[in-house]
C-alpha positions as a Markdown table, in Angstrom:
| # | Residue | x | y | z |
|---|---|---|---|---|
| 1 | Met | 120.2 | 97.0 | 123.6 |
| 2 | Val | 123.4 | 98.5 | 122.0 |
| 3 | Ile | 124.9 | 97.5 | 118.7 |
| 4 | Ser | 127.4 | 99.8 | 117.1 |
| 5 | Cys | 125.7 | 102.0 | 114.6 |
| 6 | Ile | 127.2 | 102.3 | 111.0 |
| 7 | Ser | 126.5 | 104.6 | 108.2 |
| 8 | Trp | 125.7 | 103.8 | 104.5 |
| 9 | Thr | 129.3 | 104.2 | 103.7 |
| 10 | Glu | 130.3 | 101.4 | 106.1 |
| 11 | Arg | 129.9 | 97.8 | 105.3 |
| 12 | Lys | 127.9 | 95.4 | 107.6 |
| 13 | Lys | 130.1 | 92.7 | 109.1 |
| 14 | Pro | 128.9 | 89.3 | 108.2 |
| 15 | Cys | 127.8 | 87.0 | 111.1 |
| 16 | Ser | 127.7 | 83.4 | 111.7 |
| 17 | Thr | 124.2 | 82.0 | 112.0 |
| 18 | Gly | 125.1 | 78.4 | 112.5 |
| 19 | Arg | 123.6 | 77.3 | 109.2 |
| 20 | Lys | 125.4 | 75.0 | 107.0 |
| 21 | His | 125.4 | 76.2 | 103.4 |
| 22 | Arg | 125.9 | 74.2 | 100.3 |
| 23 | Lys | 128.4 | 75.6 | 97.7 |
| 24 | Lys | 127.9 | 75.1 | 94.1 |
| 25 | Ala | 130.5 | 75.8 | 91.5 |
| 26 | Leu | 129.7 | 77.9 | 88.4 |
| 27 | Lys | 131.7 | 78.1 | 85.2 |
| 28 | Thr | 131.9 | 81.0 | 82.9 |
| 29 | Arg | 133.9 | 81.8 | 79.6 |
| 30 | Asn | 135.6 | 85.0 | 79.0 |
| 31 | Cys | 134.8 | 87.1 | 75.9 |
| 32 | Ser | 136.1 | 90.4 | 74.3 |
| 33 | Gly | 134.5 | 93.4 | 72.8 |
| 34 | Arg | 134.1 | 97.2 | 73.1 |
| 35 | Ser | 132.0 | 99.3 | 75.5 |
| 36 | Ala | 128.3 | 100.4 | 75.2 |
| 37 | Thr | 126.6 | 103.4 | 76.4 |
| 38 | Lys | 126.8 | 104.1 | 80.2 |
| 39 | Asn | 123.1 | 105.0 | 80.5 |
| 40 | Ser | 121.9 | 101.7 | 79.3 |
| 41 | Met | 124.5 | 99.8 | 81.5 |
| 42 | Asn | 123.2 | 101.8 | 84.6 |
| 43 | Lys | 119.6 | 100.9 | 84.0 |
| 44 | Leu | 120.5 | 97.2 | 83.6 |
| 45 | Leu | 122.6 | 97.1 | 86.7 |
| 46 | Phe | 120.1 | 99.1 | 88.7 |
| 47 | Gly | 117.3 | 96.8 | 87.4 |
| 48 | Ala | 119.3 | 93.8 | 88.8 |
| 49 | Trp | 119.6 | 95.5 | 92.3 |
| 50 | Leu | 115.9 | 96.5 | 92.4 |
| 51 | Leu | 114.8 | 93.2 | 92.1 |
| 52 | Phe | 115.7 | 92.7 | 95.6 |
| 53 | Leu | 113.6 | 95.2 | 96.9 |
| 54 | Leu | 110.3 | 93.7 | 96.8 |
| 55 | Pro | 102.4 | 98.0 | 99.3 |
| 56 | Ala | 100.0 | 95.5 | 99.4 |
| 57 | Cys | 97.8 | 94.4 | 102.2 |
| 58 | Ala | 99.7 | 91.9 | 104.6 |
| 59 | Gly | 97.9 | 88.7 | 105.7 |
| 60 | Ser | 95.8 | 90.1 | 108.8 |
| 61 | Arg | 96.5 | 86.9 | 110.7 |
| 62 | Tyr | 100.1 | 87.7 | 110.7 |
| 63 | Thr | 100.0 | 91.5 | 111.0 |
| 64 | His | 97.0 | 92.4 | 113.3 |
| 65 | Gly | 97.0 | 92.4 | 117.1 |
| 66 | Arg | 97.4 | 94.4 | 120.2 |
| 67 | Ile | 100.5 | 96.8 | 120.7 |
| 68 | Lys | 102.2 | 95.7 | 123.9 |
| 69 | Asp | 104.5 | 97.8 | 126.2 |
| 70 | Val | 107.8 | 96.2 | 125.4 |
| 71 | Ser | 111.4 | 97.5 | 125.5 |
| 72 | Gly | 113.4 | 98.2 | 122.3 |
| 73 | Glu | 115.5 | 95.3 | 123.0 |
| 74 | Glu | 112.5 | 93.0 | 123.4 |
| 75 | Leu | 110.9 | 94.3 | 120.2 |
| 76 | Tyr | 114.1 | 94.0 | 118.2 |
| 77 | Thr | 114.9 | 90.5 | 119.5 |
| 78 | Ser | 111.2 | 89.2 | 118.8 |
| 79 | Met | 111.3 | 90.4 | 115.2 |
| 80 | Gln | 114.6 | 88.8 | 114.6 |
| 81 | Ala | 112.9 | 85.6 | 115.8 |
| 82 | Glu | 110.3 | 85.9 | 112.9 |
| 83 | Leu | 112.5 | 86.6 | 110.1 |
| 84 | Val | 113.1 | 84.0 | 107.3 |
| 85 | Gln | 116.0 | 81.8 | 107.4 |
| 86 | Cys | 116.8 | 79.5 | 104.7 |
| 87 | Glu | 119.8 | 77.8 | 102.7 |
| 88 | Thr | 118.1 | 78.3 | 99.2 |
| 89 | Leu | 115.4 | 80.1 | 97.5 |
| 90 | His | 113.9 | 79.8 | 94.2 |
| 91 | Gly | 110.8 | 81.6 | 92.7 |
| 92 | Arg | 109.4 | 83.9 | 90.2 |
| 93 | Ala | 108.2 | 87.5 | 90.6 |
| 94 | Arg | 106.3 | 90.0 | 88.7 |
| 95 | Val | 108.1 | 93.4 | 88.8 |
| 96 | Asn | 106.9 | 97.0 | 87.9 |
| 97 | Met | 109.7 | 99.4 | 87.6 |
| 98 | Asp | 108.9 | 103.2 | 87.3 |
| 99 | Asp | 111.9 | 105.4 | 86.2 |
| 100 | Asp | 110.3 | 108.0 | 83.9 |
| 101 | Gly | 108.0 | 105.3 | 82.5 |
| 102 | Val | 106.7 | 101.9 | 83.8 |
| 103 | Gln | 108.7 | 98.9 | 82.7 |
| 104 | Ser | 107.1 | 95.4 | 83.5 |
| 105 | Met | 108.9 | 92.1 | 83.6 |
| 106 | Leu | 108.9 | 88.7 | 85.2 |
| 107 | Ala | 112.2 | 87.6 | 87.2 |
| 108 | Asp | 113.3 | 84.0 | 87.8 |
| 109 | Ile | 115.3 | 84.5 | 91.0 |
| 110 | Thr | 117.6 | 81.7 | 92.5 |
| 111 | Met | 119.8 | 82.0 | 95.7 |
| 112 | Gln | 122.3 | 79.6 | 97.4 |
| 113 | Thr | 122.8 | 81.4 | 100.7 |
| 114 | Asp | 126.5 | 82.9 | 101.1 |
| 115 | Ser | 127.2 | 81.5 | 97.6 |
| 116 | Phe | 125.5 | 83.1 | 94.9 |
| 117 | Ile | 122.2 | 84.8 | 93.6 |
| 118 | Gly | 121.0 | 84.2 | 90.0 |
| 119 | Ile | 118.6 | 86.1 | 88.1 |
| 120 | Ser | 116.9 | 85.5 | 84.7 |
| 121 | Met | 114.7 | 88.7 | 83.5 |
| 122 | Arg | 112.0 | 88.2 | 80.8 |
| 123 | Val | 109.8 | 90.6 | 78.9 |
| 124 | Leu | 106.9 | 89.0 | 76.9 |
| 125 | Gly | 108.3 | 85.6 | 77.3 |
| 126 | Met | 111.8 | 86.5 | 76.0 |
| 127 | Glu | 114.9 | 86.5 | 78.3 |
| 128 | Val | 116.4 | 89.9 | 78.0 |
| 129 | Ala | 119.1 | 89.6 | 80.9 |
| 130 | Arg | 120.7 | 87.0 | 83.0 |
| 131 | Ile | 122.6 | 88.0 | 86.1 |
| 132 | Tyr | 125.0 | 86.2 | 88.5 |
| 133 | Ile | 125.9 | 87.6 | 91.8 |
| 134 | Thr | 128.7 | 86.6 | 94.2 |
| 135 | Ala | 130.4 | 88.0 | 97.2 |
| 136 | Asp | 132.9 | 90.0 | 95.0 |
| 137 | Ser | 131.2 | 90.4 | 91.5 |
| 138 | Val | 128.0 | 91.1 | 89.6 |
| 139 | Gln | 128.1 | 89.6 | 86.3 |
| 140 | Ile | 125.4 | 90.5 | 83.5 |
| 141 | Met | 124.6 | 89.1 | 80.2 |
| 142 | Asp | 122.7 | 91.4 | 78.0 |
| 143 | Arg | 120.7 | 89.2 | 75.6 |
| 144 | Val | 119.1 | 92.0 | 73.7 |
| 145 | Asn | 122.4 | 93.7 | 72.8 |
| 146 | Lys | 124.5 | 90.7 | 73.1 |
| 147 | Gln | 126.9 | 92.1 | 75.5 |
| 148 | Tyr | 128.7 | 90.7 | 78.7 |
| 149 | Leu | 129.1 | 93.2 | 81.6 |
| 150 | Pro | 131.4 | 91.9 | 84.3 |
| 151 | Arg | 131.4 | 94.3 | 87.5 |
| 152 | Ser | 132.8 | 94.1 | 91.0 |
| 153 | Met | 130.6 | 94.4 | 93.9 |
| 154 | Ala | 132.5 | 97.5 | 94.9 |
| 155 | Asp | 131.9 | 99.0 | 91.5 |
| 156 | Phe | 128.3 | 98.1 | 91.5 |
| 157 | Ser | 128.0 | 99.8 | 95.1 |
| 158 | Ala | 129.8 | 102.9 | 93.9 |
| 159 | Arg | 127.8 | 103.2 | 90.7 |
| 160 | Phe | 124.3 | 103.9 | 92.8 |
| 161 | Gly | 125.9 | 105.3 | 95.9 |
| 162 | Ile | 124.7 | 102.6 | 98.2 |
| 163 | Pro | 126.9 | 100.0 | 100.1 |
| 164 | Leu | 125.8 | 96.5 | 98.8 |
| 165 | Ser | 127.2 | 93.1 | 99.5 |
| 166 | Leu | 125.8 | 89.7 | 99.0 |
| 167 | Glu | 124.8 | 89.4 | 102.4 |
| 168 | Thr | 122.7 | 92.7 | 102.1 |
| 169 | Leu | 121.1 | 91.4 | 98.8 |
| 170 | Gln | 120.2 | 88.2 | 100.5 |
| 171 | Asp | 118.5 | 90.2 | 103.3 |
| 172 | Leu | 116.5 | 92.0 | 100.8 |
| 173 | Leu | 115.4 | 88.9 | 99.0 |
| 174 | Leu | 114.1 | 87.3 | 102.0 |
| 175 | Gly | 112.4 | 90.5 | 103.2 |
| 176 | Arg | 114.6 | 91.2 | 106.3 |
| 177 | Pro | 115.7 | 94.8 | 107.2 |
| 178 | Val | 118.8 | 96.1 | 105.9 |
| 179 | Trp | 121.7 | 98.1 | 107.5 |
| 180 | Asp | 119.9 | 97.4 | 110.8 |
| 181 | Glu | 122.8 | 97.8 | 113.2 |
| 182 | Gly | 122.5 | 100.5 | 115.7 |
| 183 | Thr | 121.1 | 101.5 | 119.1 |
| 184 | Trp | 117.4 | 101.0 | 118.5 |
| 185 | Tyr | 115.0 | 102.9 | 120.7 |
| 186 | Pro | 111.1 | 102.4 | 120.8 |
| 187 | Val | 108.9 | 105.3 | 119.7 |
| 188 | Val | 105.2 | 105.7 | 120.5 |
| 189 | Ala | 102.8 | 104.5 | 117.7 |
| 190 | Glu | 99.3 | 103.6 | 117.6 |
| 191 | Asp | 98.9 | 100.6 | 115.3 |
| 192 | Leu | 102.5 | 99.5 | 114.7 |
| 193 | Tyr | 105.6 | 99.2 | 116.7 |
| 194 | Arg | 108.4 | 101.6 | 115.7 |
| 195 | Leu | 112.0 | 101.5 | 116.4 |
| 196 | Gln | 114.6 | 104.2 | 115.6 |
| 197 | Ala | 118.3 | 104.4 | 115.4 |
| 198 | Thr | 120.1 | 107.8 | 114.8 |
| 199 | Arg | 123.6 | 109.2 | 114.4 |
| 200 | Pro | 124.9 | 112.6 | 112.9 |
| 201 | Gly | 123.5 | 112.6 | 109.3 |
| 202 | Leu | 121.8 | 109.3 | 109.4 |
| 203 | Gln | 118.4 | 108.2 | 110.7 |
| 204 | Asn | 116.9 | 104.7 | 110.4 |
| 205 | Thr | 113.3 | 104.2 | 111.2 |
| 206 | Leu | 111.8 | 100.4 | 111.4 |
| 207 | Asp | 108.0 | 99.9 | 111.6 |
| 208 | Ile | 107.0 | 96.5 | 112.9 |
| 209 | Tyr | 103.6 | 94.9 | 112.7 |
| 210 | Pro | 102.0 | 93.6 | 116.0 |
| 211 | Gly | 102.9 | 90.1 | 115.2 |
| 212 | Phe | 106.6 | 91.4 | 115.1 |
| 213 | Leu | 107.0 | 91.1 | 111.2 |
| 214 | Pro | 108.6 | 94.0 | 109.5 |
| 215 | Ala | 106.2 | 96.6 | 107.9 |
| 216 | Arg | 108.4 | 99.5 | 106.5 |
| 217 | Gln | 111.9 | 100.7 | 106.7 |
| 218 | Met | 112.9 | 104.2 | 106.1 |
| 219 | Ile | 116.6 | 105.3 | 106.0 |
| 220 | Thr | 117.7 | 108.9 | 105.5 |
| 221 | Asp | 121.2 | 109.9 | 104.9 |
| 222 | Thr | 121.2 | 113.8 | 105.5 |
| 223 | Glu | 124.8 | 114.4 | 104.6 |
| 224 | Gln | 124.6 | 112.6 | 101.1 |
| 225 | Gln | 121.0 | 113.5 | 100.3 |
| 226 | Arg | 120.0 | 109.9 | 99.9 |
| 227 | Thr | 116.6 | 108.1 | 101.1 |
| 228 | Leu | 115.6 | 104.7 | 100.9 |
| 229 | Asp | 111.9 | 103.6 | 101.7 |
| 230 | Leu | 111.0 | 100.0 | 101.8 |
| 231 | Glu | 107.5 | 98.5 | 102.5 |
| 232 | Thr | 106.9 | 94.7 | 103.0 |
| 233 | Gly | 103.5 | 93.0 | 103.2 |
| 234 | Gly | 101.3 | 90.2 | 101.6 |
| 235 | Tyr | 102.8 | 87.8 | 104.4 |
| 236 | Lys | 102.0 | 84.0 | 104.0 |
| 237 | Lys | 103.1 | 80.8 | 105.3 |
| 238 | Thr | 105.8 | 79.4 | 102.8 |
| 239 | Asp | 107.6 | 76.1 | 103.8 |
| 240 | Gly | 106.7 | 76.7 | 107.4 |
| 241 | Gln | 108.0 | 80.3 | 107.6 |
| 242 | Thr | 106.2 | 83.7 | 107.3 |
| 243 | Phe | 107.2 | 85.2 | 103.8 |
| 244 | Ser | 106.6 | 88.8 | 102.5 |
| 245 | Met | 105.3 | 88.3 | 99.0 |
| 246 | Asn | 104.8 | 91.8 | 98.1 |
| 247 | Arg | 107.4 | 94.6 | 98.3 |
| 248 | His | 107.4 | 98.4 | 97.3 |
| 249 | Ile | 110.5 | 100.5 | 97.3 |
| 250 | Arg | 111.2 | 104.1 | 96.7 |
| 251 | Leu | 114.9 | 105.1 | 96.1 |
| 252 | Asp | 116.3 | 108.8 | 96.0 |
| 253 | Ala | 120.1 | 108.4 | 95.6 |
| 254 | Val | 121.9 | 108.9 | 92.3 |
| 255 | Asp | 118.6 | 108.8 | 90.6 |
| 256 | Lys | 114.9 | 108.4 | 91.6 |
| 257 | Tyr | 113.3 | 104.9 | 91.3 |
| 258 | Ala | 110.1 | 103.3 | 92.6 |
| 259 | Ile | 109.3 | 99.6 | 92.0 |
| 260 | Gln | 106.6 | 97.1 | 93.1 |
| 261 | Leu | 107.4 | 93.3 | 93.2 |
| 262 | Glu | 104.9 | 90.4 | 93.8 |
| 263 | Trp | 106.3 | 86.9 | 94.1 |
| 264 | Ala | 104.0 | 84.7 | 91.9 |
| 265 | Ser | 105.7 | 81.3 | 93.2 |
| 266 | Leu | 108.2 | 80.7 | 95.7 |
| 267 | Ser | 110.1 | 77.6 | 97.4 |
| 268 | Leu | 112.7 | 77.6 | 100.1 |
| 269 | Asn | 115.4 | 74.9 | 101.1 |
| 270 | Asp | 115.0 | 72.8 | 97.9 |
| 271 | Pro | 118.2 | 72.0 | 95.7 |
| 272 | Val | 119.0 | 74.8 | 93.3 |
| 273 | Ser | 121.3 | 75.5 | 90.1 |
| 274 | Phe | 121.8 | 78.5 | 87.9 |
| 275 | Asp | 123.4 | 78.2 | 84.4 |
| 276 | Phe | 125.6 | 81.2 | 83.4 |
| 277 | Gln | 127.7 | 80.3 | 80.4 |
| 278 | Val | 128.6 | 83.5 | 78.6 |
| 279 | Asn | 128.4 | 83.2 | 74.5 |
| 280 | Pro | 132.1 | 83.9 | 73.4 |
| 281 | Arg | 130.6 | 86.0 | 70.6 |
| 282 | Tyr | 129.2 | 88.5 | 73.1 |
| 283 | Glu | 130.9 | 91.9 | 73.2 |
| 284 | Val | 132.7 | 92.5 | 76.6 |
| 285 | Val | 131.6 | 95.8 | 78.2 |
| 286 | His | 133.8 | 97.1 | 80.9 |
């Protein structure tokens, strides 16, 4: 199977899945103010992105089995058939992030496919940030410092040296492989399937459980000295689909980060809404 391979600096083209998506309008109010420190803003922005990158033991009934002799195309197609598809997602996740010190928080996450992603981040029961993401923007309300940080998706990507889009973030939320376009070749493995796609300066490795569910993805950009290591596990049935409840990610790009995320509750395809009304007294940080 041949699919044109892309680098981290190229954006993945959206594809039609045949699903109908409901669009919801969201109103915001502008406000004005002065800028805050760059380091604080970076951590808040990066914390928002890391929420999408959810090791834990996967449910054995979904991940154990016999490794069969299959072609790369058959393996990739079988994995695609097992990936979660939905119009909406809503849930709460426990998050531990290590960036020179462990930070723990709860995140309420809401998604309307191809429309928006909304996140409310809480520490000790208090909301510390509210984030609203669309195809072209990432908006953040910093409740602690009473600041509003409007960002374009392009700026959000450039700030951390990784190409991001609403489609990519949706894939991350649903536990689907990211930047997976390429010519995939099967590699011999003992207890997992493995696919590999390479091009000059870029290597993408995908480990797959015997039940054709994603286990681990490792992306290495040797030209830009960037690596992403994403593990998925804790699979369980959710609304008739097999969902990865636990994630572990290690990122080495602009900075080094590690994060563990465990979904505490989750629902798919239920009606959702997300309120994002900016307090006019908040300082605007550009």
